[in-house]
C-alpha positions, 0 to 999 in steps of 0.5 A: 085248362077247362077240363081242370075247372071242374076239380077247381070248383069242386076244391072250392066246395071242400069244407076246410080247405083254404088258400094256405092248404090249397097252396100246400097242395100244390107243391106236391100235386101238378094238378086239382084233378090228382089231389082228388084222385091221391090216396088218403095216405099221401093226403095226410103227408101234406103239411097242414091236411089232417085226417079230416081234411083228408076225409072232406076230399075224398068223400066229396061227392057234389060233382053234379053240382060242378058239373052245373057250374061249369056248364053255367060258366060256359053260358055267360062266356065267363072264364076261370083263373085258377090260383095256379094260372100263370094268368092268375093276377101276380098282385092279387096273388101275392096278397095273404088271402087270394081267392082259389079262383077267379070267374072273368068275364072279359080278360086281364092282361099284362098291363093290368098290373099297373092298375089303380083303385077309385072308390068312394060313397055311393051317394056323392055330390057334385064335387065328388062325381067331378074328382072321381072323373077327372081322376080315373080320366086322367089315370086311364089316358096315362095307360094305367087300370082303373079297378073299383065295384061297380057299384052306385055313385063313385064307383060307376063315375070311375068305371066311366070315366076310364072308358071315355079316356079310352083305357081299361078299367075292372070291376069287382062284384059281391056277388056271381058274374050272372047277379048284376048289381045294381040292376041299373049298371047294366049296361056298365056291367057289359062295357067294362067286360069290353073295355077289361073285365068283371070279376068276382070270386063267387059262384054263379048264382051268388046273391049280392049279401051284404058279408060279400062286400068286405071279401069283393073290397079286398080283391080291388086293393089286392089288384092295384098299386094303391087306393083312392078314397073320393068322399067316404062317410064314417061308415062307408065301405071305402074305408074297408077297402083301404084298410085292406090296402094297408094290411096289403102294403098298398098305398093308401090316398084320400081326397079332402072335402068340406070340414062340415060336410059328412061325406068328407069325414071319412076321407079326412079320417084316413088323411089324419091317419097318414093316407096322403092327401090328393089334390091332382093327380100328380099327388098319386104319381109321384108317390108310387116308384112304378108310376113315376115314368108315366108323367108326361106320357102316355104309353098306350096312346097308339092303343087309344088312338087306335080305338077311335079311329075304328069308331071314325068315318074316312074324312075324320080319321084323315082330320084326326091322324094329324092331330096330336095333343100339341095344338095345330092351326086350321091351315096346318090341317088343311095343308096336311089333309087337303080337305076343303075349309068348309068341310074341315070346319064341320069335321072337327065340329062333329069331332068335338061333339064326339068328345074326341077334339077340342077346338081353342082360340085361334082356330087350333085344335087338338086330341082331348 
């Protein structure tokens, strides 16, 4: 497939060739390479391809730029998903205007088809931060992938909470994947790519300019079953994501706030126009058929437990392995593990400090 990437990069550079024409071309040609090698006469026979567009394809000569892009892709450890790739996200493919190319740092997998977007203000207050973290963490713990824009504020809190819950998350950039923006999210960028993927439709080297972000927002909504807006002013970019979601027949959710707070105006505006009001994660799950079966379950609990176990010492693993989401008394833990009470108390404390276990009244403990 890598040999084909060069021709896809070239195709994305040809003036006048967008998604509709590319789909028409792919109905006739199996590979992008074949498009460039076809005769002008053959190209004109394709629906929507006029003489001017066929001429642009035949006269394309920026192959050096395409080769340079491939070298940068290799340097950054990035992969490409093309419109005809079987791994191209199905939900995004079915939208009106999906990207011809997706640059991917990390991996998009089948379970990411069950995903929700969480977006909001870049300058949230404590309430917004808490709500974003709670919703994201609870959704992620159910095996739902969290999609957001890797921006400051709500986006960052949503990504962080998903990772902390042992879940997957996908970040969408409005610039090339070699242009980490905002720069203070360099660490988060790496963590998201290791627990999901960071993706962009923009060539490497593309700066984070204003006009890129509405295009970025259509991918956020396009990848997701719905969009949750947590705090947004009247002119927030999050409302653009919600608008795209409506156009794509996706669900839109909004978290209410104080009536006199400017960060509530955007979410209240959405609620007045039919967005689902969100107080708890159940308000999201109950609205989408494909999520209802997740209530009361953790579809990927074994995957999450495996990730946690990989970080623990031998004694910690022994204790963690006998715990569950239901409280277990310390005497039962002692019986199952054979660890001395003093050492057991120390191990439970360490697990609690590592945010893995919760110790409850009555000497009970459970997995967080």
